[in-house]
Backbone as JSON, one array per atom type, in Angstrom:
{
  "sequence": "XXXXXXXXXXXXXXXXXXXXXXXXXXXXXXXXXXXXXXXXXXXXXXXXXXXXXXXXXXXXXXXXXXXXXXXXXXXXXXXXXXXXXXXXXXXXXXXXXXXXXXXXXXXXXXXXXXXXXXXXXXXXXXXXXXXXXXXXXXXXXXXXXXXXXXXXXXXXXXXXXXXXXXXXXXXXXXXXXXXXXXXXXXXXXXXXXXXXXXXXXXXXXXXXXXXXXXXXXXXXXXXXXXXXXXXXXXXXXXXXXXXXXXXXXXXXXXXXXXXXXXXXXXXXXXXXXXXXXXXXXXXXXXXXXXXXX",
  "N": [[28.33, 11.81, 3.59], [26.52, 8.59, 3.35], [23.45, 7.62, 2.94], [20.16, 5.77, 3.6], [18.51, 7.84, 2.91], [19.84, 9.61, 1.78], [21.6, 8.49, -0.78], [24.32, 7.19, -2.08], [24.25, 6.17, -4.93], [21.32, 7.09, -6.55], [18.5, 5.04, -6.4], [20.26, 3.06, -6.27], [20.14, 0.34, -5.02], [17.84, -0.63, -6.04], [18.38, -1.36, -8.42], [20.68, -3.33, -7.93], [18.81, -5.1, -6.64], [16.96, -6.0, -8.46], [17.63, -7.83, -10.82], [17.49, -10.37, -9.37], [15.29, -10.73, -8.62], [13.25, -10.58, -10.54], [14.13, -12.99, -11.55], [12.83, -14.71, -9.33], [10.36, -13.87, -9.44], [9.55, -14.73, -12.2], [9.09, -17.16, -11.54], [6.93, -17.68, -9.97], [3.86, -19.0, -9.4], [0.64, -18.9, -10.8], [-2.64, -17.68, -9.49], [-5.02, -19.83, -9.03], [-8.76, -20.5, -9.03], [-8.95, -23.01, -7.27], [-7.03, -22.23, -5.01], [-8.53, -20.81, -3.36], [-9.82, -17.48, -1.97], [-7.87, -14.78, -2.31], [-5.84, -12.97, 0.13], [-6.58, -9.73, 1.67], [-4.42, -6.84, 1.66], [-2.65, -4.62, 3.62], [-0.26, -2.16, 3.3], [2.53, -0.78, 4.1], [3.81, 1.9, 2.33], [5.85, 3.63, 1.94], [8.65, 6.09, 0.67], [10.52, 7.6, -2.0], [13.09, 6.81, -1.15], [12.65, 4.38, -0.76], [13.56, 2.54, -2.73], [15.72, 2.5, -2.23], [16.38, 0.73, -0.44], [17.71, -2.18, 0.44], [17.07, -4.63, 1.84], [14.3, -3.88, 2.92], [12.89, -4.14, 0.47], [13.28, -6.91, -0.22], [11.66, -7.91, 1.81], [9.02, -7.17, 0.81], [8.99, -8.41, -1.47], [9.38, -11.07, -0.68], [7.16, -11.5, 0.69], [5.03, -11.41, -1.42], [5.74, -13.46, -3.0], [5.18, -15.29, -1.03], [2.33, -15.87, -1.84], [-0.19, -17.18, -4.34], [0.47, -15.92, -7.82], [-1.53, -12.95, -8.52], [-4.53, -12.37, -10.52], [-4.93, -9.83, -10.97], [-4.51, -6.5, -9.62], [-5.9, -4.27, -7.19], [-5.84, -1.12, -5.91], [-5.74, 1.03, -3.07], [-4.64, 4.09, -2.21], [-2.84, 6.03, -0.16], [-2.65, 8.53, -1.38], [-4.32, 9.38, -3.12], [-6.86, 11.1, -2.6], [-10.11, 11.29, -3.03], [-13.11, 12.46, -3.89], [-16.38, 12.44, -5.96], [-16.11, 8.66, -6.18], [-13.5, 7.11, -7.61], [-11.72, 5.77, -10.21], [-8.48, 4.71, -11.66], [-6.91, 5.85, -14.98], [-7.34, 2.89, -17.03], [-5.62, 2.42, -19.3], [-3.0, -0.02, -20.7], [0.39, 1.06, -19.98], [-0.04, 3.86, -19.09], [0.77, 6.73, -17.93], [3.09, 7.38, -15.22], [2.47, 8.87, -11.97], [4.3, 11.18, -10.47], [4.43, 12.09, -7.7], [5.84, 13.78, -5.65], [8.52, 15.92, -4.13], [11.64, 17.09, -4.2], [13.63, 15.05, -4.63], [16.32, 13.09, -6.07], [16.61, 13.36, -9.31], [16.48, 10.95, -10.62], [14.57, 9.45, -9.63], [12.24, 10.22, -10.66], [11.94, 9.41, -13.08], [11.72, 6.51, -13.01], [9.73, 3.71, -14.35], [6.66, 1.75, -14.66], [5.31, 0.1, -16.31], [2.17, -1.23, -16.68], [-0.16, -3.93, -17.53], [-3.02, -3.59, -19.74], [-6.06, -2.78, -17.76], [-8.85, -2.6, -18.08], [-10.64, -4.6, -17.88], [-10.8, -5.4, -15.55], [-11.58, -2.6, -14.43], [-14.26, -2.27, -15.47], [-15.36, -4.2, -14.03], [-15.18, -3.61, -11.04], [-16.6, -1.14, -11.4], [-19.13, -2.32, -11.9], [-19.74, -3.5, -9.14], [-20.56, -1.3, -7.58], [-22.82, 0.6, -5.78], [-25.83, 1.78, -7.43], [-26.65, 4.68, -6.52], [-24.11, 5.59, -5.68], [-22.14, 6.12, -7.84], [-18.87, 4.92, -9.8], [-16.31, 6.62, -10.95], [-14.44, 7.03, -14.01], [-11.36, 7.94, -14.33], [-9.97, 9.9, -16.82], [-7.31, 9.92, -17.27], [-5.49, 9.44, -15.36], [-2.68, 8.16, -13.73], [-1.1, 5.54, -12.01], [-0.1, 6.53, -8.54], [2.8, 7.44, -6.36], [1.93, 5.93, -3.94], [1.05, 3.64, -4.76], [2.55, 2.56, -7.56], [5.11, 2.84, -6.15], [5.66, 0.32, -4.04], [4.55, -1.76, -5.32], [6.53, -2.05, -7.38], [8.67, -3.52, -5.99], [7.13, -5.38, -5.21], [5.85, -6.85, -7.41], [7.77, -7.14, -9.77], [7.81, -7.65, -12.34], [6.16, -6.33, -13.58], [3.74, -7.21, -14.84], [1.4, -7.71, -14.32], [-2.39, -6.68, -14.42], [-3.16, -3.49, -13.11], [-5.11, -1.38, -11.04], [-6.06, 1.64, -9.69], [-7.9, 2.87, -7.03], [-9.79, 5.59, -5.83], [-9.58, 7.12, -2.66], [-12.37, 7.94, -1.04], [-13.39, 9.07, 1.44], [-12.42, 9.26, 5.14], [-13.7, 8.4, 7.31], [-13.79, 5.71, 9.15], [-16.06, 3.73, 9.32], [-17.31, 4.0, 6.72], [-15.39, 3.32, 4.95], [-14.66, 0.73, 5.84], [-17.09, -0.16, 4.87], [-16.76, -0.05, 2.21], [-14.53, -1.52, 1.43], [-15.79, -4.19, 1.91], [-17.43, -4.21, -0.17], [-15.65, -4.74, -2.14], [-14.84, -7.03, -1.41], [-15.46, -9.45, -2.75], [-13.88, -9.74, -4.96], [-11.51, -10.8, -4.28], [-12.24, -13.39, -4.42], [-11.93, -13.93, -6.95], [-9.25, -13.72, -7.59], [-8.12, -11.36, -7.32], [-5.93, -9.23, -6.12], [-6.47, -7.28, -3.21], [-5.5, -4.02, -2.3], [-4.44, -2.03, 0.54], [-2.89, 1.03, 0.84], [-0.71, 2.83, 2.62], [0.98, 4.33, 5.5], [2.01, 3.11, 8.51], [3.04, 4.9, 10.5], [3.21, 8.24, 10.2], [4.45, 10.84, 10.74], [5.43, 13.23, 9.34], [5.93, 15.8, 9.39], [7.26, 16.0, 11.88], [9.97, 15.06, 11.5], [13.21, 14.6, 12.24], [16.91, 15.34, 12.09], [18.48, 12.93, 13.11], [16.5, 10.8, 12.8], [16.5, 10.58, 10.24], [19.22, 10.08, 9.54], [20.58, 8.71, 11.65], [18.82, 6.8, 12.03], [17.07, 6.88, 14.47], [14.31, 6.01, 16.39], [11.41, 7.83, 17.22], [9.5, 8.54, 20.29], [6.95, 9.07, 19.61], [6.2, 7.55, 17.37], [6.92, 4.84, 17.92], [5.26, 4.3, 20.05], [2.5, 4.39, 18.75], [2.42, 2.66, 16.96], [2.97, 0.25, 18.6], [0.5, 0.01, 19.95], [-1.18, 0.06, 17.72], [-0.52, -2.3, 16.81], [-1.22, -4.09, 18.79], [-4.25, -3.67, 18.51], [-4.81, -4.59, 16.13], [-4.19, -7.1, 16.58], [-5.78, -8.41, 18.05], [-8.27, -7.86, 16.77], [-9.86, -5.61, 17.19], [-11.52, -3.31, 16.21], [-13.03, -1.42, 16.88], [-11.5, 0.08, 18.67], [-9.45, 0.55, 16.89], [-10.65, 2.19, 15.18], [-11.04, 4.76, 16.7], [-8.7, 5.96, 16.71], [-7.94, 8.9, 16.76], [-8.5, 9.73, 19.45], [-7.52, 7.73, 21.24], [-4.95, 6.5, 20.6], [-1.23, 6.28, 21.51], [0.96, 9.0, 21.06], [-0.51, 10.46, 19.36], [-0.77, 13.84, 18.14], [0.98, 13.58, 16.46], [2.14, 10.95, 15.28], [0.16, 10.68, 13.25], [-0.28, 13.53, 11.68], [-2.3, 13.98, 9.42], [-5.05, 11.92, 8.3], [-4.91, 10.24, 6.26], [-2.74, 8.47, 5.69], [-3.16, 6.44, 7.45], [-5.88, 5.65, 7.53], [-6.43, 3.9, 4.94], [-6.12, 1.16, 5.9], [-8.6, 0.45, 6.96], [-10.0, 0.01, 4.57], [-8.75, -2.29, 3.73], [-9.34, -4.17, 6.0], [-12.12, -4.17, 5.68], [-12.33, -5.52, 3.34], [-11.06, -7.88, 3.84], [-13.21, -9.46, 4.65], [-13.76, -10.45, 7.38], [-13.63, -7.95, 9.54], [-13.11, -7.91, 12.11], [-11.68, -10.15, 12.84], [-8.29, -11.23, 13.78], [-5.52, -9.99, 12.44], [-2.63, -10.98, 10.06], [0.42, -10.12, 10.97], [3.46, -9.05, 8.54], [5.2, -7.58, 7.89], [7.19, -5.42, 9.97], [8.75, -3.35, 12.07], [10.94, -0.25, 11.62], [11.68, 2.29, 9.57], [13.6, 4.97, 8.62], [12.49, 6.47, 11.08], [9.77, 5.84, 10.98], [6.97, 3.63, 11.26], [6.74, 0.66, 9.63], [4.83, -1.38, 9.63], [3.06, -3.5, 8.08], [0.38, -5.87, 6.83], [-1.66, -8.59, 6.58], [-4.99, -9.92, 5.77], [-6.78, -12.52, 7.45]],
  "CA": [[27.61, 10.68, 4.23], [25.43, 8.26, 2.51], [22.34, 6.99, 3.84], [18.93, 5.57, 2.69], [17.87, 8.94, 2.64], [20.62, 10.39, 0.88], [22.24, 7.28, -1.24], [25.73, 7.42, -3.14], [23.42, 5.96, -6.08], [19.9, 7.06, -6.16], [17.8, 3.59, -6.5], [21.0, 1.95, -6.69], [19.64, -0.64, -4.27], [16.88, -1.33, -6.73], [19.31, -2.0, -9.56], [21.03, -4.58, -7.47], [17.6, -6.14, -6.26], [16.06, -6.47, -9.76], [17.87, -9.15, -11.23], [17.1, -11.79, -8.79], [13.88, -10.26, -8.24], [12.88, -10.82, -11.78], [14.1, -14.7, -11.71], [12.05, -15.24, -8.52], [8.79, -13.37, -10.11], [9.13, -15.52, -13.18], [8.93, -18.81, -11.28], [5.87, -17.91, -9.19], [2.89, -19.74, -9.93], [-0.41, -18.18, -10.96], [-3.6, -18.14, -8.69], [-6.37, -20.53, -9.65], [-9.79, -21.05, -7.95], [-8.38, -23.82, -6.38], [-6.41, -21.59, -4.11], [-9.64, -19.7, -2.73], [-9.77, -16.09, -1.87], [-6.56, -14.26, -1.86], [-5.9, -12.11, 1.38], [-6.37, -8.38, 1.48], [-3.54, -6.42, 2.04], [-2.24, -3.39, 3.89], [1.17, -2.02, 3.03], [3.34, 0.6, 4.47], [4.63, 2.18, 1.2], [7.48, 4.28, 2.12], [8.75, 6.92, -0.11], [11.33, 7.18, -2.7], [14.01, 5.88, -0.42], [12.56, 2.55, -0.75], [14.4, 2.29, -3.85], [17.53, 2.57, -1.72], [16.46, 0.12, 1.0], [17.43, -3.54, -0.27], [16.11, -5.67, 2.81], [12.85, -3.78, 2.91], [12.25, -4.56, -0.8], [13.12, -8.0, -0.35], [10.59, -8.45, 2.58], [7.94, -7.18, 0.1], [8.95, -9.51, -2.7], [9.22, -12.54, -0.1], [5.71, -11.43, 0.82], [4.2, -11.81, -2.69], [6.57, -14.96, -3.38], [4.41, -16.74, -0.42], [1.18, -16.05, -2.5], [-0.04, -17.28, -5.5], [0.26, -14.58, -8.5], [-2.71, -12.68, -8.54], [-4.74, -12.27, -11.92], [-4.91, -8.26, -11.02], [-4.26, -5.8, -8.16], [-6.88, -3.18, -7.05], [-5.13, -0.55, -4.99], [-6.2, 2.15, -2.75], [-3.6, 4.64, -1.72], [-3.19, 7.5, 0.67], [-1.98, 9.6, -2.16], [-5.41, 9.77, -4.09], [-8.25, 11.24, -1.68], [-11.0, 12.07, -4.06], [-14.6, 12.01, -4.09], [-16.64, 10.93, -5.87], [-15.06, 7.61, -5.77], [-12.75, 7.32, -9.16], [-10.68, 4.75, -10.81], [-7.03, 5.6, -12.48], [-7.03, 5.2, -16.1], [-6.96, 1.71, -17.26], [-5.09, 1.86, -20.5], [-1.34, -0.05, -20.81], [1.46, 2.07, -20.19], [-0.56, 4.96, -18.52], [2.07, 7.32, -17.14], [2.95, 7.47, -13.69], [2.15, 10.04, -11.39], [5.5, 11.41, -9.48], [3.66, 13.02, -6.71], [6.92, 14.19, -4.7], [9.55, 16.71, -4.6], [12.86, 17.17, -3.27], [14.47, 13.94, -4.66], [17.0, 13.27, -7.43], [15.57, 13.13, -10.8], [16.2, 9.39, -11.09], [13.04, 8.78, -8.85], [11.0, 11.02, -11.38], [12.37, 8.61, -14.36], [11.27, 5.12, -13.24], [8.63, 3.17, -15.1], [6.16, 0.58, -14.01], [4.03, -0.13, -17.15], [1.51, -2.62, -16.45], [-1.17, -4.28, -18.85], [-4.52, -3.02, -19.79], [-6.85, -2.89, -16.94], [-10.29, -2.48, -18.57], [-11.92, -5.64, -17.34], [-11.21, -5.01, -13.78], [-12.25, -1.27, -14.13], [-15.72, -2.76, -15.7], [-15.96, -5.32, -12.73], [-15.39, -2.81, -9.93], [-17.78, -0.3, -11.62], [-20.53, -3.04, -11.48], [-19.91, -3.85, -7.95], [-20.98, -0.02, -6.89], [-24.36, 0.79, -5.86], [-26.47, 2.93, -8.29], [-26.44, 6.05, -5.93], [-22.49, 5.92, -5.7], [-21.39, 5.18, -8.95], [-17.36, 4.95, -9.69], [-16.07, 7.51, -12.26], [-13.37, 6.81, -14.78], [-10.44, 9.04, -14.76], [-9.37, 9.49, -18.43], [-5.76, 10.18, -17.67], [-4.54, 9.75, -13.91], [-1.9, 7.13, -13.55], [-0.68, 5.24, -10.53], [0.82, 7.47, -7.74], [3.83, 6.73, -5.85], [1.85, 5.08, -3.08], [0.79, 2.17, -5.77], [3.67, 2.06, -8.11], [6.74, 2.07, -5.66], [5.98, -0.77, -3.43], [4.38, -2.58, -6.33], [7.74, -2.42, -8.21], [9.41, -4.35, -5.24], [6.08, -6.83, -5.06], [5.57, -7.65, -8.6], [8.74, -6.46, -10.51], [7.56, -8.06, -13.72], [4.85, -5.37, -13.94], [2.89, -7.86, -16.0], [-0.37, -7.93, -13.81], [-3.24, -5.29, -14.36], [-3.07, -2.57, -11.68], [-6.08, -0.11, -11.13], [-6.23, 2.64, -8.61], [-9.21, 3.47, -6.56], [-9.66, 6.68, -4.95], [-10.35, 7.18, -1.32], [-13.45, 9.26, -0.94], [-13.46, 9.59, 2.75], [-11.53, 8.97, 6.09], [-14.85, 7.42, 7.94], [-13.48, 4.27, 9.18], [-17.44, 3.02, 8.86], [-17.57, 4.06, 5.24], [-14.21, 2.72, 4.42], [-15.0, -0.64, 5.88], [-18.17, -0.65, 3.89], [-16.21, 0.14, 0.87], [-13.83, -2.64, 1.52], [-16.56, -4.96, 2.23], [-18.04, -4.31, -1.24], [-14.57, -5.14, -2.92], [-14.27, -8.39, -1.14], [-15.61, -10.63, -3.82], [-12.7, -9.64, -5.99], [-10.42, -11.69, -3.77], [-12.44, -14.78, -4.69], [-11.78, -13.89, -8.76], [-8.04, -13.65, -8.0], [-7.67, -10.01, -7.63], [-5.39, -8.85, -4.78], [-6.91, -5.85, -2.78], [-4.18, -3.55, -1.16], [-4.35, -0.58, 1.22], [-1.59, 1.34, 0.93], [-0.42, 3.81, 3.69], [2.27, 4.23, 6.38], [1.52, 2.91, 10.04], [3.17, 6.26, 11.31], [3.82, 9.15, 9.19], [4.59, 12.04, 11.35], [6.16, 13.74, 8.5], [6.21, 17.3, 9.92], [8.0, 15.84, 13.0], [11.05, 14.6, 11.2], [14.53, 15.29, 12.71], [18.07, 14.71, 11.45], [18.2, 11.77, 14.11], [15.39, 9.88, 12.15], [17.2, 10.48, 8.79], [20.67, 9.68, 9.35], [20.91, 7.84, 12.7], [17.95, 5.59, 12.6], [16.55, 7.1, 16.09], [12.71, 5.81, 16.39], [10.8, 8.66, 18.23], [8.57, 7.63, 21.42], [5.36, 8.79, 18.77], [6.18, 6.63, 16.42], [6.85, 3.38, 18.56], [4.18, 4.05, 21.03], [1.46, 4.58, 18.2], [2.94, 1.42, 16.23], [2.71, -1.02, 19.76], [-1.0, 0.43, 20.02], [-1.82, -0.59, 16.55], [-0.39, -4.03, 16.68], [-2.03, -4.98, 19.71], [-5.61, -3.73, 18.43], [-5.09, -5.71, 14.92], [-3.52, -8.83, 16.96], [-7.02, -8.69, 19.06], [-9.24, -7.74, 15.79], [-10.27, -4.66, 17.72], [-11.77, -2.43, 15.08], [-13.54, 0.08, 17.53], [-10.19, 0.82, 19.05], [-8.67, 1.09, 15.72], [-11.66, 3.41, 14.57], [-11.09, 5.76, 17.52], [-7.03, 6.51, 16.9], [-7.48, 10.3, 17.23], [-8.47, 9.79, 20.86], [-6.85, 6.67, 22.0], [-3.83, 6.17, 20.3], [-0.36, 7.32, 21.88], [1.86, 9.47, 19.81], [-1.03, 11.49, 18.44], [-1.11, 14.18, 16.67], [2.64, 13.38, 15.84], [2.37, 10.14, 14.36], [-0.64, 11.14, 11.93], [-1.25, 14.66, 11.76], [-3.4, 13.97, 8.82], [-5.69, 10.54, 8.63], [-4.62, 9.68, 4.88], [-1.62, 6.98, 5.31], [-3.81, 5.44, 8.3], [-7.16, 5.12, 7.04], [-6.36, 2.89, 4.2], [-6.16, 0.06, 6.7], [-10.09, 0.18, 7.0], [-10.48, -0.81, 3.22], [-8.09, -3.98, 4.11], [-10.03, -4.88, 7.08], [-13.22, -4.62, 4.95], [-12.17, -6.21, 2.11], [-10.79, -9.11, 4.3], [-14.39, -10.13, 4.94], [-14.04, -10.16, 8.64], [-12.97, -6.93, 10.22], [-12.72, -8.09, 13.81], [-10.65, -11.29, 13.0], [-6.97, -10.67, 13.87], [-4.88, -9.82, 10.87], [-1.23, -11.56, 10.42], [1.67, -8.97, 10.57], [4.27, -9.79, 7.52], [6.57, -6.8, 8.18], [7.32, -4.63, 10.92], [10.22, -2.7, 12.16], [11.03, 0.92, 11.14], [12.52, 3.04, 8.35], [13.65, 6.74, 8.58], [11.71, 6.64, 12.27], [8.49, 5.33, 10.69], [6.72, 2.44, 11.55], [6.47, 0.19, 8.47], [4.03, -2.42, 9.66], [2.51, -4.06, 6.98], [-0.37, -7.09, 7.03], [-2.59, -9.25, 5.68], [-6.02, -10.55, 6.56], [-6.71, -13.99, 7.33]],
  "C": [[26.52, 10.19, 3.31], [24.62, 7.35, 3.49], [21.07, 6.39, 3.14], [18.08, 6.75, 2.1], [18.69, 9.92, 1.51], [21.77, 9.28, 0.14], [23.79, 7.73, -2.12], [25.15, 7.31, -4.54], [22.12, 5.92, -6.02], [19.4, 5.75, -6.82], [19.01, 2.71, -6.92], [20.56, 0.49, -6.2], [19.02, -1.51, -4.98], [17.43, -2.0, -8.05], [19.91, -3.2, -9.0], [19.97, -5.58, -7.1], [17.04, -6.76, -7.68], [16.28, -7.76, -10.21], [17.3, -10.66, -10.62], [15.63, -11.75, -8.36], [13.05, -10.98, -9.13], [12.65, -12.29, -12.09], [13.04, -15.2, -10.64], [10.44, -14.95, -9.11], [8.47, -14.45, -11.19], [8.54, -16.95, -12.92], [7.44, -18.65, -10.35], [4.77, -18.2, -10.03], [1.65, -18.92, -9.83], [-1.43, -18.64, -9.99], [-4.56, -18.75, -9.76], [-7.42, -20.56, -8.53], [-9.67, -21.9, -6.99], [-7.78, -23.41, -4.91], [-7.36, -20.83, -2.6], [-9.31, -18.38, -2.39], [-8.43, -15.74, -1.49], [-6.84, -13.27, -0.54], [-6.14, -10.74, 1.01], [-5.07, -8.09, 2.04], [-3.27, -5.2, 2.83], [-0.72, -3.0, 4.07], [1.74, -0.6, 3.35], [4.22, 1.27, 3.49], [5.83, 2.91, 1.09], [7.52, 5.42, 1.24], [9.8, 6.74, -1.06], [12.61, 6.57, -2.25], [13.75, 4.58, -0.26], [13.06, 1.99, -1.61], [15.74, 1.88, -3.47], [17.48, 1.64, -0.7], [16.4, -1.4, 0.63], [16.81, -4.39, 0.82], [14.72, -5.14, 2.66], [12.22, -4.05, 1.47], [12.44, -6.13, -0.85], [12.12, -8.55, 0.59], [9.42, -8.33, 1.64], [7.83, -8.1, -0.78], [8.6, -10.59, -2.05], [7.36, -12.51, 0.13], [4.92, -12.15, -0.36], [4.48, -12.91, -2.9], [5.49, -15.79, -2.62], [2.8, -16.58, -0.88], [1.38, -16.51, -3.89], [0.22, -15.97, -6.38], [-1.03, -14.1, -8.76], [-3.2, -12.41, -10.06], [-4.85, -10.54, -11.99], [-4.64, -7.8, -9.57], [-5.3, -4.48, -8.36], [-6.16, -2.4, -5.8], [-5.66, 0.65, -4.57], [-5.08, 2.91, -2.03], [-3.97, 6.09, -1.16], [-3.18, 8.64, -0.01], [-3.46, 10.05, -3.16], [-6.65, 10.14, -3.08], [-8.97, 12.09, -2.55], [-12.16, 11.44, -3.99], [-15.44, 12.93, -5.33], [-15.77, 9.96, -6.22], [-14.95, 7.15, -7.45], [-11.86, 6.11, -9.27], [-9.63, 5.29, -11.59], [-7.6, 5.08, -13.84], [-6.56, 3.86, -16.32], [-5.97, 1.13, -18.41], [-3.37, 1.46, -19.85], [-0.89, 1.2, -20.88], [1.08, 3.58, -19.93], [0.49, 5.59, -17.82], [1.98, 7.41, -15.68], [2.54, 8.82, -13.29], [3.48, 10.18, -10.1], [4.97, 12.65, -8.41], [4.69, 13.31, -5.52], [7.79, 15.16, -5.01], [10.65, 16.6, -3.56], [13.84, 15.99, -3.6], [15.22, 14.03, -5.85], [15.96, 12.76, -8.45], [15.7, 11.92, -11.26], [14.72, 8.94, -10.49], [12.03, 9.2, -9.73], [11.01, 10.15, -12.97], [11.99, 7.13, -14.41], [10.02, 4.84, -13.96], [8.34, 2.1, -14.17], [4.89, 0.45, -14.98], [3.34, -1.37, -17.46], [0.39, -2.57, -17.5], [-2.37, -3.44, -18.51], [-5.11, -3.45, -18.69], [-8.39, -2.69, -16.89], [-11.18, -3.16, -17.9], [-11.9, -5.47, -16.23], [-11.82, -3.62, -13.63], [-13.97, -1.73, -14.48], [-16.22, -3.39, -14.43], [-15.99, -4.54, -11.57], [-16.24, -1.57, -10.22], [-19.28, -1.0, -11.44], [-20.72, -3.41, -10.09], [-20.48, -2.55, -7.0], [-22.3, 0.11, -6.84], [-24.68, 1.91, -6.62], [-26.31, 4.41, -7.57], [-25.23, 6.33, -5.54], [-21.78, 5.45, -6.98], [-19.7, 5.79, -8.84], [-17.45, 5.73, -10.9], [-14.78, 7.26, -12.71], [-12.61, 7.71, -14.98], [-9.89, 8.79, -16.27], [-7.76, 9.38, -18.5], [-4.82, 9.77, -16.37], [-3.95, 8.27, -13.73], [-1.73, 6.81, -11.98], [0.12, 6.17, -9.77], [1.95, 6.63, -7.17], [3.54, 5.59, -4.55], [1.15, 3.53, -3.47], [2.03, 1.89, -6.04], [4.88, 1.73, -7.17], [6.65, 1.0, -4.8], [5.62, -1.97, -4.56], [5.55, -2.97, -7.29], [8.66, -3.46, -7.62], [8.44, -5.81, -5.3], [5.98, -7.7, -6.18], [6.53, -6.77, -9.64], [8.56, -6.58, -12.06], [6.9, -6.98, -14.33], [3.77, -5.76, -15.14], [1.6, -8.3, -15.51], [-1.14, -6.51, -13.92], [-2.96, -4.79, -12.98], [-4.08, -1.4, -12.13], [-6.07, 0.47, -9.64], [-7.37, 2.95, -8.25], [-9.06, 4.63, -5.74], [-10.14, 6.49, -3.58], [-11.04, 8.54, -1.01], [-13.71, 9.88, 0.31], [-12.49, 9.11, 3.77], [-12.55, 8.53, 7.09], [-14.16, 6.0, 8.14], [-14.87, 3.29, 8.91], [-17.52, 2.96, 7.33], [-16.5, 3.42, 4.54], [-14.32, 1.09, 4.74], [-16.04, -1.11, 5.04], [-17.68, -0.87, 2.47], [-15.47, -0.99, 0.45], [-14.73, -3.69, 1.33], [-17.31, -5.26, 0.48], [-17.02, -4.9, -2.56], [-14.11, -6.73, -2.7], [-14.37, -9.57, -2.01], [-14.71, -10.72, -4.81], [-11.54, -10.5, -5.82], [-11.0, -12.91, -4.25], [-12.4, -15.11, -6.45], [-10.05, -13.71, -8.82], [-7.31, -12.2, -8.06], [-7.31, -9.69, -6.11], [-5.84, -7.48, -4.4], [-6.03, -5.38, -1.76], [-4.75, -2.02, -0.81], [-3.12, -0.26, 1.39], [-1.31, 2.81, 1.45], [0.98, 4.1, 4.37], [1.89, 4.03, 7.73], [1.92, 4.05, 10.82], [3.68, 7.29, 10.06], [3.97, 10.84, 9.48], [5.53, 12.82, 10.27], [6.8, 15.14, 8.73], [7.17, 17.3, 11.18], [9.46, 15.19, 12.79], [12.17, 15.35, 11.82], [15.81, 14.68, 11.88], [18.71, 13.22, 11.94], [17.64, 10.54, 13.39], [15.98, 9.52, 10.87], [18.35, 9.68, 8.55], [21.06, 8.71, 10.57], [19.8, 6.61, 12.87], [17.04, 5.82, 13.69], [14.94, 6.71, 15.58], [12.13, 6.7, 17.56], [9.7, 8.09, 18.95], [6.81, 7.73, 20.49], [5.02, 7.92, 18.35], [6.0, 5.03, 16.84], [5.76, 3.28, 19.4], [3.0, 3.84, 20.01], [1.38, 2.9, 17.23], [2.66, 0.23, 17.27], [1.17, -0.84, 19.89], [-1.35, -0.14, 18.81], [-1.71, -1.96, 16.34], [-1.21, -4.62, 17.78], [-3.54, -4.64, 19.26], [-5.88, -4.53, 17.11], [-4.98, -7.1, 15.49], [-4.97, -9.02, 17.69], [-8.36, -8.52, 17.85], [-10.27, -6.66, 16.58], [-10.62, -3.22, 17.01], [-12.4, -1.24, 15.69], [-12.3, 0.78, 18.12], [-9.63, 1.42, 17.78], [-9.49, 2.37, 15.07], [-11.42, 4.76, 15.55], [-9.55, 6.25, 17.83], [-6.85, 7.71, 17.16], [-7.69, 10.36, 18.77], [-7.72, 8.76, 21.8], [-5.55, 6.27, 21.8], [-2.58, 6.88, 20.95], [0.28, 7.62, 20.58], [1.01, 10.53, 18.76], [-0.9, 13.21, 18.83], [-0.02, 13.7, 15.72], [2.78, 12.35, 14.67], [1.43, 9.99, 13.0], [-1.23, 12.59, 12.1], [-2.47, 14.94, 10.66], [-3.76, 12.44, 8.85], [-5.1, 9.85, 7.33], [-3.76, 8.61, 4.77], [-1.94, 6.1, 6.38], [-5.12, 4.87, 7.91], [-7.31, 3.96, 5.95], [-6.55, 1.41, 4.49], [-7.65, -0.62, 6.81], [-10.37, -0.52, 5.63], [-9.95, -2.09, 3.24], [-8.9, -4.63, 4.86], [-11.39, -5.36, 6.29], [-13.29, -5.7, 3.83], [-11.83, -7.77, 2.26], [-12.0, -9.99, 4.79], [-14.7, -10.22, 6.45], [-12.95, -9.17, 9.47], [-12.42, -7.21, 11.53], [-11.89, -9.39, 14.03], [-9.43, -10.83, 12.97], [-6.09, -11.25, 12.93], [-3.17, -10.38, 11.19], [-0.24, -10.37, 9.96], [2.52, -9.59, 9.8], [5.53, -8.8, 7.98], [6.23, -5.84, 9.31], [8.85, -3.72, 11.22], [9.98, -1.06, 11.86], [12.15, 1.41, 10.14], [12.43, 4.59, 8.41], [12.77, 7.41, 10.12], [10.42, 6.42, 12.05], [8.3, 4.06, 10.81], [6.06, 1.83, 10.25], [5.62, -1.1, 8.34], [3.2, -2.58, 8.62], [1.69, -5.35, 7.28], [-1.27, -7.23, 6.16], [-3.94, -9.83, 6.42], [-5.85, -12.19, 6.37], [-7.49, -14.72, 5.96]]
}
């Protein structure tokens, strides 16, 4: 049986997607100051099977094609929880982090060789307060919460990309961190929080993987989050552990949910309703992704 989870040709959908994606990416116009600040994004990033999901990759590409091409990307991923606050290695062609197991070797061989991001690293470091300096990691590359969606969003890999660690899961602190990053948007840098709107990895069943069944804990949480985001109800979103349906199955750990507070903070107006760009489900998980106004 062939499925997104077990494709006949691993990453074959990406091979089919890439030629047309590159053609579109080459025609994308560059951001200029006249465009004003870029939005901040929250992306449900998926896992290696994203490269086997042609429609989802096209949704991600359509999203970025609706925006001017950023000068750089700063991304905070669920997969780098680290304090003190740290930046990935900025050198061009820094090796990726293949932080997953149990998949075909093809997924451990993909490349996403981006240009040097040293200028962005210096800019981000300068934005941090003296009592909370940002540390520069000497060798850590982008993890799959960063390179995987970016392969579809910016397939040319010609934009400097830097990853910032997530030092806490406190909504208030992440909103504050996002607010510090907000000026980057006025300089043409795209700020992205990368997670997954539901991530009940320990509650996965064969029906979810092979039949596309969406469990109630996933749909319930997603509906609740969509409503709170549409209202700009940050207080409700911050109380997800106690108020959201589907818990704790939807998020047995907070790492894939809390990057959205980076996005809301970087958007400049956390209580302003956001615009959902991608919704629906994949392998039973909600792939809701949005941008700030």
